[in-house]
PDBQT receptor file of N, H, CA, C and O in Angstrom, charges set to zero:
ATOM      1  N   MET A   1     -23.126   6.571  22.772  1.00  0.00    +0.000 N 
ATOM      2  CA  MET A   1     -22.116   5.524  23.034  1.00  0.00    +0.000 C 
ATOM      3  C   MET A   1     -22.359   4.324  22.114  1.00  0.00    +0.000 C 
ATOM      4  O   MET A   1     -21.430   3.785  21.513  1.00  0.00    +0.000 OA
ATOM      5  N   LYS A   2     -23.639   3.917  22.019  1.00  0.00    +0.000 N 
ATOM      6  H   LYS A   2     -24.394   4.354  22.507  1.00  0.00    +0.000 HD
ATOM      7  CA  LYS A   2     -23.954   2.759  21.173  1.00  0.00    +0.000 C 
ATOM      8  C   LYS A   2     -23.560   3.038  19.723  1.00  0.00    +0.000 C 
ATOM      9  O   LYS A   2     -23.048   2.163  19.024  1.00  0.00    +0.000 OA
ATOM     10  N   LYS A   3     -23.811   4.280  19.285  1.00  0.00    +0.000 N 
ATOM     11  H   LYS A   3     -24.226   4.990  19.853  1.00  0.00    +0.000 HD
ATOM     12  CA  LYS A   3     -23.477   4.633  17.897  1.00  0.00    +0.000 C 
ATOM     13  C   LYS A   3     -21.978   4.470  17.664  1.00  0.00    +0.000 C 
ATOM     14  O   LYS A   3     -21.551   3.933  16.641  1.00  0.00    +0.000 OA
ATOM     15  N   LEU A   4     -21.188   4.939  18.626  1.00  0.00    +0.000 N 
ATOM     16  H   LEU A   4     -21.535   5.375  19.456  1.00  0.00    +0.000 HD
ATOM     17  CA  LEU A   4     -19.729   4.824  18.488  1.00  0.00    +0.000 C 
ATOM     18  C   LEU A   4     -19.323   3.360  18.381  1.00  0.00    +0.000 C 
ATOM     19  O   LEU A   4     -18.486   2.991  17.558  1.00  0.00    +0.000 OA
ATOM     20  N   CYS A   5     -19.924   2.542  19.218  1.00  0.00    +0.000 N 
ATOM     21  H   CYS A   5     -20.605   2.841  19.887  1.00  0.00    +0.000 HD
ATOM     22  CA  CYS A   5     -19.614   1.103  19.191  1.00  0.00    +0.000 C 
ATOM     23  C   CYS A   5     -19.969   0.516  17.829  1.00  0.00    +0.000 C 
ATOM     24  O   CYS A   5     -19.206  -0.265  17.260  1.00  0.00    +0.000 OA
ATOM     25  N   LEU A   6     -21.124   0.896  17.316  1.00  0.00    +0.000 N 
ATOM     26  H   LEU A   6     -21.744   1.531  17.778  1.00  0.00    +0.000 HD
ATOM     27  CA  LEU A   6     -21.560   0.382  16.017  1.00  0.00    +0.000 C 
ATOM     28  C   LEU A   6     -20.598   0.817  14.920  1.00  0.00    +0.000 C 
ATOM     29  O   LEU A   6     -20.222   0.023  14.058  1.00  0.00    +0.000 OA
ATOM     30  N   VAL A   7     -20.206   2.080  14.961  1.00  0.00    +0.000 N 
ATOM     31  H   VAL A   7     -20.511   2.725  15.662  1.00  0.00    +0.000 HD
ATOM     32  CA  VAL A   7     -19.280   2.599  13.947  1.00  0.00    +0.000 C 
ATOM     33  C   VAL A   7     -17.960   1.832  14.013  1.00  0.00    +0.000 C 
ATOM     34  O   VAL A   7     -17.422   1.403  12.993  1.00  0.00    +0.000 OA
ATOM     35  N   LEU A   8     -17.455   1.670  15.226  1.00  0.00    +0.000 N 
ATOM     36  H   LEU A   8     -17.892   2.019  16.055  1.00  0.00    +0.000 HD
ATOM     37  CA  LEU A   8     -16.192   0.946  15.397  1.00  0.00    +0.000 C 
ATOM     38  C   LEU A   8     -16.326  -0.484  14.878  1.00  0.00    +0.000 C 
ATOM     39  O   LEU A   8     -15.435  -1.000  14.204  1.00  0.00    +0.000 OA
ATOM     40  N   ALA A   9     -17.450  -1.109  15.202  1.00  0.00    +0.000 N 
ATOM     41  H   ALA A   9     -18.174  -0.689  15.750  1.00  0.00    +0.000 HD
ATOM     42  CA  ALA A   9     -17.691  -2.483  14.752  1.00  0.00    +0.000 C 
ATOM     43  C   ALA A   9     -17.714  -2.538  13.223  1.00  0.00    +0.000 C 
ATOM     44  O   ALA A   9     -17.143  -3.445  12.618  1.00  0.00    +0.000 OA
ATOM     45  N   LEU A  10     -18.375  -1.567  12.609  1.00  0.00    +0.000 N 
ATOM     46  H   LEU A  10     -18.840  -0.830  13.100  1.00  0.00    +0.000 HD
ATOM     47  CA  LEU A  10     -18.450  -1.524  11.141  1.00  0.00    +0.000 C 
ATOM     48  C   LEU A  10     -17.056  -1.344  10.541  1.00  0.00    +0.000 C 
ATOM     49  O   LEU A  10     -16.702  -2.008   9.567  1.00  0.00    +0.000 OA
ATOM     50  N   VAL A  11     -16.278  -0.450  11.125  1.00  0.00    +0.000 N 
ATOM     51  H   VAL A  11     -16.566   0.090  11.916  1.00  0.00    +0.000 HD
ATOM     52  CA  VAL A  11     -14.923  -0.197  10.622  1.00  0.00    +0.000 C 
ATOM     53  C   VAL A  11     -14.086  -1.467  10.721  1.00  0.00    +0.000 C 
ATOM     54  O   VAL A  11     -13.400  -1.847   9.773  1.00  0.00    +0.000 OA
ATOM     55  N   VAL A  12     -14.152  -2.116  11.878  1.00  0.00    +0.000 N 
ATOM     56  H   VAL A  12     -14.709  -1.807  12.648  1.00  0.00    +0.000 HD
ATOM     57  CA  VAL A  12     -13.380  -3.345  12.078  1.00  0.00    +0.000 C 
ATOM     58  C   VAL A  12     -13.831  -4.414  11.089  1.00  0.00    +0.000 C 
ATOM     59  O   VAL A  12     -13.013  -5.115  10.493  1.00  0.00    +0.000 OA
ATOM     60  N   ALA A  13     -15.169  -4.527  10.924  1.00  0.00    +0.000 N 
ATOM     61  H   ALA A  13     -15.833  -3.957  11.408  1.00  0.00    +0.000 HD
ATOM     62  CA  ALA A  13     -15.717  -5.528  10.006  1.00  0.00    +0.000 C 
ATOM     63  C   ALA A  13     -15.248  -5.240   8.582  1.00  0.00    +0.000 C 
ATOM     64  O   ALA A  13     -14.837  -6.148   7.859  1.00  0.00    +0.000 OA
ATOM     65  N   CYS A  14     -15.312  -3.985   8.194  1.00  0.00    +0.000 N 
ATOM     66  H   CYS A  14     -15.645  -3.248   8.781  1.00  0.00    +0.000 HD
ATOM     67  CA  CYS A  14     -14.874  -3.603   6.831  1.00  0.00    +0.000 C 
ATOM     68  C   CYS A  14     -13.399  -3.918   6.646  1.00  0.00    +0.000 C 
ATOM     69  O   CYS A  14     -13.010  -4.474   5.618  1.00  0.00    +0.000 OA
ATOM     70  N   LYS A  15     -12.579  -3.573   7.620  1.00  0.00    +0.000 N 
ATOM     71  H   LYS A  15     -12.895  -3.122   8.454  1.00  0.00    +0.000 HD
ATOM     72  CA  LYS A  15     -11.141  -3.816   7.511  1.00  0.00    +0.000 C 
ATOM     73  C   LYS A  15     -10.858  -5.309   7.420  1.00  0.00    +0.000 C 
ATOM     74  O   LYS A  15     -10.077  -5.749   6.575  1.00  0.00    +0.000 OA
ATOM     75  N   SER A  16     -11.490  -6.084   8.288  1.00  0.00    +0.000 N 
ATOM     76  H   SER A  16     -12.123  -5.727   8.975  1.00  0.00    +0.000 HD
ATOM     77  CA  SER A  16     -11.231  -7.526   8.305  1.00  0.00    +0.000 C 
ATOM     78  C   SER A  16     -11.741  -8.175   7.021  1.00  0.00    +0.000 C 
ATOM     79  O   SER A  16     -11.077  -9.038   6.448  1.00  0.00    +0.000 OA
ATOM     80  N   SER A  17     -12.926  -7.754   6.573  1.00  0.00    +0.000 N 
ATOM     81  H   SER A  17     -13.466  -7.053   7.038  1.00  0.00    +0.000 HD
ATOM     82  CA  SER A  17     -13.509  -8.343   5.361  1.00  0.00    +0.000 C 
ATOM     83  C   SER A  17     -12.731  -7.896   4.129  1.00  0.00    +0.000 C 
ATOM     84  O   SER A  17     -12.551  -8.676   3.194  1.00  0.00    +0.000 OA
ATOM     85  N   SER A  18     -12.273  -6.657   4.120  1.00  0.00    +0.000 N 
ATOM     86  H   SER A  18     -12.419  -6.023   4.880  1.00  0.00    +0.000 HD
ATOM     87  CA  SER A  18     -11.540  -6.134   2.959  1.00  0.00    +0.000 C 
ATOM     88  C   SER A  18     -10.200  -6.856   2.831  1.00  0.00    +0.000 C 
ATOM     89  O   SER A  18      -9.742  -7.112   1.717  1.00  0.00    +0.000 OA
ATOM     90  N   SER A  19      -9.575  -7.182   3.946  1.00  0.00    +0.000 N 
ATOM     91  H   SER A  19      -9.948  -6.974   4.850  1.00  0.00    +0.000 HD
ATOM     92  CA  SER A  19      -8.264  -7.832   3.892  1.00  0.00    +0.000 C 
ATOM     93  C   SER A  19      -8.400  -9.265   3.394  1.00  0.00    +0.000 C 
ATOM     94  O   SER A  19      -7.493  -9.782   2.743  1.00  0.00    +0.000 OA
ATOM     95  N   THR A  20      -9.531  -9.914   3.696  1.00  0.00    +0.000 N 
ATOM     96  H   THR A  20     -10.268  -9.493   4.225  1.00  0.00    +0.000 HD
ATOM     97  CA  THR A  20      -9.717 -11.306   3.282  1.00  0.00    +0.000 C 
ATOM     98  C   THR A  20     -10.297 -11.376   1.869  1.00  0.00    +0.000 C 
ATOM     99  O   THR A  20      -9.852 -12.173   1.043  1.00  0.00    +0.000 OA
ATOM    100  N   THR A  21     -11.300 -10.527   1.602  1.00  0.00    +0.000 N 
ATOM    101  H   THR A  21     -11.661  -9.879   2.273  1.00  0.00    +0.000 HD
ATOM    102  CA  THR A  21     -11.945 -10.560   0.280  1.00  0.00    +0.000 C 
ATOM    103  C   THR A  21     -11.228  -9.635  -0.698  1.00  0.00    +0.000 C 
ATOM    104  O   THR A  21     -11.517  -9.649  -1.895  1.00  0.00    +0.000 OA
ATOM    105  N   SER A  22     -10.289  -8.827  -0.189  1.00  0.00    +0.000 N 
ATOM    106  H   SER A  22     -10.055  -8.816   0.783  1.00  0.00    +0.000 HD
ATOM    107  CA  SER A  22      -9.538  -7.886  -1.036  1.00  0.00    +0.000 C 
ATOM    108  C   SER A  22     -10.486  -7.055  -1.887  1.00  0.00    +0.000 C 
ATOM    109  O   SER A  22     -10.413  -7.071  -3.115  1.00  0.00    +0.000 OA
ATOM    110  N   GLN A  23     -11.381  -6.323  -1.216  1.00  0.00    +0.000 N 
ATOM    111  H   GLN A  23     -11.440  -6.310  -0.218  1.00  0.00    +0.000 HD
ATOM    112  CA  GLN A  23     -12.342  -5.479  -1.933  1.00  0.00    +0.000 C 
ATOM    113  C   GLN A  23     -11.600  -4.404  -2.730  1.00  0.00    +0.000 C 
ATOM    114  O   GLN A  23     -10.430  -4.137  -2.457  1.00  0.00    +0.000 OA
ATOM    115  N   PRO A  24     -12.262  -3.784  -3.711  1.00  0.00    +0.000 N 
ATOM    116  CA  PRO A  24     -11.630  -2.738  -4.531  1.00  0.00    +0.000 C 
ATOM    117  C   PRO A  24     -11.039  -1.614  -3.689  1.00  0.00    +0.000 C 
ATOM    118  O   PRO A  24     -10.000  -1.050  -4.030  1.00  0.00    +0.000 OA
ATOM    119  N   THR A  25     -11.713  -1.293  -2.582  1.00  0.00    +0.000 N 
ATOM    120  H   THR A  25     -12.557  -1.752  -2.304  1.00  0.00    +0.000 HD
ATOM    121  CA  THR A  25     -11.221  -0.211  -1.725  1.00  0.00    +0.000 C 
ATOM    122  C   THR A  25      -9.889  -0.616  -1.090  1.00  0.00    +0.000 C 
ATOM    123  O   THR A  25      -8.997   0.218  -0.937  1.00  0.00    +0.000 OA
ATOM    124  N   ALA A  26      -9.754  -1.872  -0.725  1.00  0.00    +0.000 N 
ATOM    125  H   ALA A  26     -10.479  -2.550  -0.849  1.00  0.00    +0.000 HD
ATOM    126  CA  ALA A  26      -8.515  -2.344  -0.085  1.00  0.00    +0.000 C 
ATOM    127  C   ALA A  26      -7.441  -2.576  -1.141  1.00  0.00    +0.000 C 
ATOM    128  O   ALA A  26      -6.252  -2.430  -0.858  1.00  0.00    +0.000 OA
ATOM    129  N   SER A  27      -7.850  -2.936  -2.357  1.00  0.00    +0.000 N 
ATOM    130  H   SER A  27      -8.816  -3.055  -2.587  1.00  0.00    +0.000 HD
ATOM    131  CA  SER A  27      -6.872  -3.219  -3.417  1.00  0.00    +0.000 C 
ATOM    132  C   SER A  27      -6.226  -1.925  -3.891  1.00  0.00    +0.000 C 
ATOM    133  O   SER A  27      -5.081  -1.936  -4.341  1.00  0.00    +0.000 OA
ATOM    134  N   ASP A  28      -6.946  -0.808  -3.796  1.00  0.00    +0.000 N 
ATOM    135  H   ASP A  28      -7.877  -0.799  -3.430  1.00  0.00    +0.000 HD
ATOM    136  CA  ASP A  28      -6.388   0.475  -4.245  1.00  0.00    +0.000 C 
ATOM    137  C   ASP A  28      -5.082   0.803  -3.515  1.00  0.00    +0.000 C 
ATOM    138  O   ASP A  28      -4.054   1.004  -4.160  1.00  0.00    +0.000 OA
ATOM    139  N   PRO A  29      -5.110   0.860  -2.179  1.00  0.00    +0.000 N 
ATOM    140  CA  PRO A  29      -3.877   1.181  -1.438  1.00  0.00    +0.000 C 
ATOM    141  C   PRO A  29      -2.794   0.132  -1.665  1.00  0.00    +0.000 C 
ATOM    142  O   PRO A  29      -1.610   0.466  -1.714  1.00  0.00    +0.000 OA
ATOM    143  N   SER A  30      -3.183  -1.115  -1.803  1.00  0.00    +0.000 N 
ATOM    144  H   SER A  30      -4.145  -1.386  -1.763  1.00  0.00    +0.000 HD
ATOM    145  CA  SER A  30      -2.181  -2.181  -1.973  1.00  0.00    +0.000 C 
ATOM    146  C   SER A  30      -1.508  -2.059  -3.331  1.00  0.00    +0.000 C 
ATOM    147  O   SER A  30      -0.317  -2.337  -3.465  1.00  0.00    +0.000 OA
ATOM    148  N   THR A  31      -2.273  -1.640  -4.345  1.00  0.00    +0.000 N 
ATOM    149  H   THR A  31      -3.241  -1.414  -4.237  1.00  0.00    +0.000 HD
ATOM    150  CA  THR A  31      -1.705  -1.517  -5.691  1.00  0.00    +0.000 C 
ATOM    151  C   THR A  31      -0.840  -0.262  -5.786  1.00  0.00    +0.000 C 
ATOM    152  O   THR A  31       0.156  -0.238  -6.509  1.00  0.00    +0.000 OA
ATOM    153  N   THR A  32      -1.225   0.772  -5.056  1.00  0.00    +0.000 N 
ATOM    154  H   THR A  32      -2.034   0.753  -4.469  1.00  0.00    +0.000 HD
ATOM    155  CA  THR A  32      -0.455   2.014  -5.101  1.00  0.00    +0.000 C 
ATOM    156  C   THR A  32       0.841   1.881  -4.292  1.00  0.00    +0.000 C 
ATOM    157  O   THR A  32       1.848   2.503  -4.630  1.00  0.00    +0.000 OA
ATOM    158  N   ALA A  33       0.818   1.083  -3.239  1.00  0.00    +0.000 N 
ATOM    159  H   ALA A  33       0.000   0.578  -2.964  1.00  0.00    +0.000 HD
ATOM    160  CA  ALA A  33       2.008   0.925  -2.398  1.00  0.00    +0.000 C 
ATOM    161  C   ALA A  33       3.144   0.235  -3.168  1.00  0.00    +0.000 C 
ATOM    162  O   ALA A  33       4.262   0.748  -3.182  1.00  0.00    +0.000 OA
ATOM    163  N   PRO A  34       2.889  -0.898  -3.800  1.00  0.00    +0.000 N 
ATOM    164  CA  PRO A  34       3.942  -1.600  -4.546  1.00  0.00    +0.000 C 
ATOM    165  C   PRO A  34       4.412  -0.823  -5.777  1.00  0.00    +0.000 C 
ATOM    166  O   PRO A  34       5.538  -1.016  -6.236  1.00  0.00    +0.000 OA
ATOM    167  N   ALA A  35       3.574   0.037  -6.304  1.00  0.00    +0.000 N 
ATOM    168  H   ALA A  35       2.660   0.194  -5.930  1.00  0.00    +0.000 HD
ATOM    169  CA  ALA A  35       3.928   0.804  -7.511  1.00  0.00    +0.000 C 
ATOM    170  C   ALA A  35       5.181   1.645  -7.288  1.00  0.00    +0.000 C 
ATOM    171  O   ALA A  35       6.100   1.585  -8.105  1.00  0.00    +0.000 OA
ATOM    172  N   PRO A  36       5.248   2.429  -6.208  1.00  0.00    +0.000 N 
ATOM    173  CA  PRO A  36       6.436   3.274  -5.966  1.00  0.00    +0.000 C 
ATOM    174  C   PRO A  36       7.706   2.461  -5.769  1.00  0.00    +0.000 C 
ATOM    175  O   PRO A  36       8.800   2.975  -6.002  1.00  0.00    +0.000 OA
ATOM    176  N   MET A  37       7.592   1.222  -5.351  1.00  0.00    +0.000 N 
ATOM    177  H   MET A  37       6.703   0.804  -5.162  1.00  0.00    +0.000 HD
ATOM    178  CA  MET A  37       8.776   0.396  -5.085  1.00  0.00    +0.000 C 
ATOM    179  C   MET A  37       9.613   0.188  -6.363  1.00  0.00    +0.000 C 
ATOM    180  O   MET A  37      10.831   0.359  -6.321  1.00  0.00    +0.000 OA
ATOM    181  N   PRO A  38       8.996  -0.171  -7.482  1.00  0.00    +0.000 N 
ATOM    182  CA  PRO A  38       9.755  -0.389  -8.728  1.00  0.00    +0.000 C 
ATOM    183  C   PRO A  38      10.465   0.871  -9.203  1.00  0.00    +0.000 C 
ATOM    184  O   PRO A  38      11.499   0.783  -9.864  1.00  0.00    +0.000 OA
ATOM    185  N   ASP A  39       9.925   2.042  -8.875  1.00  0.00    +0.000 N 
ATOM    186  H   ASP A  39       9.085   2.114  -8.338  1.00  0.00    +0.000 HD
ATOM    187  CA  ASP A  39      10.555   3.295  -9.305  1.00  0.00    +0.000 C 
ATOM    188  C   ASP A  39      11.991   3.422  -8.760  1.00  0.00    +0.000 C 
ATOM    189  O   ASP A  39      12.913   3.678  -9.534  1.00  0.00    +0.000 OA
ATOM    190  N   PRO A  40      12.196   3.249  -7.448  1.00  0.00    +0.000 N 
ATOM    191  CA  PRO A  40      13.553   3.347  -6.886  1.00  0.00    +0.000 C 
ATOM    192  C   PRO A  40      14.478   2.243  -7.407  1.00  0.00    +0.000 C 
ATOM    193  O   PRO A  40      15.699   2.399  -7.381  1.00  0.00    +0.000 OA
ATOM    194  N   ALA A  41      13.923   1.161  -7.867  1.00  0.00    +0.000 N 
ATOM    195  H   ALA A  41      12.931   1.035  -7.889  1.00  0.00    +0.000 HD
ATOM    196  CA  ALA A  41      14.746   0.041  -8.353  1.00  0.00    +0.000 C 
ATOM    197  C   ALA A  41      15.631   0.477  -9.520  1.00  0.00    +0.000 C 
ATOM    198  O   ALA A  41      16.831   0.203  -9.501  1.00  0.00    +0.000 OA
ATOM    199  N   PRO A  42      15.076   1.149 -10.541  1.00  0.00    +0.000 N 
ATOM    200  CA  PRO A  42      15.887   1.592 -11.686  1.00  0.00    +0.000 C 
ATOM    201  C   PRO A  42      16.960   2.607 -11.285  1.00  0.00    +0.000 C 
ATOM    202  O   PRO A  42      17.970   2.733 -11.976  1.00  0.00    +0.000 OA
ATOM    203  N   ALA A  43      16.761   3.318 -10.200  1.00  0.00    +0.000 N 
ATOM    204  H   ALA A  43      15.940   3.215  -9.639  1.00  0.00    +0.000 HD
ATOM    205  CA  ALA A  43      17.714   4.338  -9.759  1.00  0.00    +0.000 C 
ATOM    206  C   ALA A  43      19.104   3.738  -9.510  1.00  0.00    +0.000 C 
ATOM    207  O   ALA A  43      20.095   4.307  -9.968  1.00  0.00    +0.000 OA
ATOM    208  N   PRO A  44      19.206   2.616  -8.804  1.00  0.00    +0.000 N 
ATOM    209  CA  PRO A  44      20.524   2.000  -8.523  1.00  0.00    +0.000 C 
ATOM    210  C   PRO A  44      21.300   1.665  -9.796  1.00  0.00    +0.000 C 
ATOM    211  O   PRO A  44      22.531   1.636  -9.762  1.00  0.00    +0.000 OA
ATOM    212  N   THR A  45      20.629   1.416 -10.904  1.00  0.00    +0.000 N 
ATOM    213  H   THR A  45      19.630   1.440 -10.932  1.00  0.00    +0.000 HD
ATOM    214  CA  THR A  45      21.329   1.041 -12.145  1.00  0.00    +0.000 C 
ATOM    215  C   THR A  45      22.246   2.177 -12.614  1.00  0.00    +0.000 C 
ATOM    216  O   THR A  45      23.411   1.927 -12.927  1.00  0.00    +0.000 OA
ATOM    217  N   PRO A  46      21.740   3.436 -12.671  1.00  0.00    +0.000 N 
ATOM    218  CA  PRO A  46      22.606   4.551 -13.099  1.00  0.00    +0.000 C 
ATOM    219  C   PRO A  46      23.705   4.850 -12.087  1.00  0.00    +0.000 C 
ATOM    220  O   PRO A  46      24.722   5.443 -12.445  1.00  0.00    +0.000 OA
ATOM    221  N   ALA A  47      23.522   4.460 -10.855  1.00  0.00    +0.000 N 
ATOM    222  H   ALA A  47      22.696   3.978 -10.565  1.00  0.00    +0.000 HD
ATOM    223  CA  ALA A  47      24.516   4.743  -9.808  1.00  0.00    +0.000 C 
ATOM    224  C   ALA A  47      25.891   4.158 -10.182  1.00  0.00    +0.000 C 
ATOM    225  O   ALA A  47      26.887   4.877 -10.100  1.00  0.00    +0.000 OA
ATOM    226  N   PRO A  48      25.979   2.908 -10.581  1.00  0.00    +0.000 N 
ATOM    227  CA  PRO A  48      27.280   2.298 -10.942  1.00  0.00    +0.000 C 
ATOM    228  C   PRO A  48      27.967   3.036 -12.079  1.00  0.00    +0.000 C 
ATOM    229  O   PRO A  48      29.196   3.043 -12.153  1.00  0.00    +0.000 OA
ATOM    230  N   THR A  49      27.202   3.654 -12.962  1.00  0.00    +0.000 N 
ATOM    231  H   THR A  49      26.204   3.648 -12.903  1.00  0.00    +0.000 HD
ATOM    232  CA  THR A  49      27.795   4.354 -14.110  1.00  0.00    +0.000 C 
ATOM    233  C   THR A  49      28.486   5.637 -13.636  1.00  0.00    +0.000 C 
ATOM    234  O   THR A  49      29.476   6.064 -14.231  1.00  0.00    +0.000 OA
ATOM    235  N   ALA A  50      27.969   6.250 -12.574  1.00  0.00    +0.000 N 
ATOM    236  H   ALA A  50      27.165   5.904 -12.091  1.00  0.00    +0.000 HD
ATOM    237  CA  ALA A  50      28.541   7.509 -12.077  1.00  0.00    +0.000 C 
ATOM    238  C   ALA A  50      29.972   7.288 -11.557  1.00  0.00    +0.000 C 
ATOM    239  O   ALA A  50      30.867   8.049 -11.925  1.00  0.00    +0.000 OA
ATOM    240  N   PRO A  51      30.211   6.283 -10.725  1.00  0.00    +0.000 N 
ATOM    241  CA  PRO A  51      31.565   6.056 -10.176  1.00  0.00    +0.000 C 
ATOM    242  C   PRO A  51      32.597   5.765 -11.269  1.00  0.00    +0.000 C 
ATOM    243  O   PRO A  51      33.772   6.088 -11.100  1.00  0.00    +0.000 OA
ATOM    244  N   THR A  52      32.183   5.167 -12.375  1.00  0.00    +0.000 N 
ATOM    245  H   THR A  52      31.228   4.904 -12.512  1.00  0.00    +0.000 HD
ATOM    246  CA  THR A  52      33.135   4.818 -13.436  1.00  0.00    +0.000 C 
ATOM    247  C   THR A  52      33.836   6.072 -13.976  1.00  0.00    +0.000 C 
ATOM    248  O   THR A  52      35.066   6.119 -14.001  1.00  0.00    +0.000 OA
ATOM    249  N   PRO A  53      33.074   7.090 -14.409  1.00  0.00    +0.000 N 
ATOM    250  CA  PRO A  53      33.727   8.305 -14.929  1.00  0.00    +0.000 C 
ATOM    251  C   PRO A  53      34.529   9.026 -13.855  1.00  0.00    +0.000 C 
ATOM    252  O   PRO A  53      35.556   9.647 -14.130  1.00  0.00    +0.000 OA
ATOM    253  N   GLY A  54      34.026   8.925 -12.604  1.00  0.00    +0.000 N 
ATOM    254  H   GLY A  54      33.192   8.420 -12.381  1.00  0.00    +0.000 HD
ATOM    255  CA  GLY A  54      34.708   9.632 -11.515  1.00  0.00    +0.000 C 
ATOM    256  C   GLY A  54      36.076   9.043 -11.290  1.00  0.00    +0.000 C 
ATOM    257  O   GLY A  54      36.808   9.502 -10.413  1.00  0.00    +0.000 OA
TER     258      GLY A  54
């Protein structure tokens, strides 16, 4: 039981510290998340061109 508590405490500490100090491990997911967002952005540009010929 104590081990589980310690593990949970470590996980919580890592998460809280990573979010404030933005450790490399936390920056990885944050950098990968915003990356896919710009991809869909260019998609809407070709969309307006399709209705014109139609």
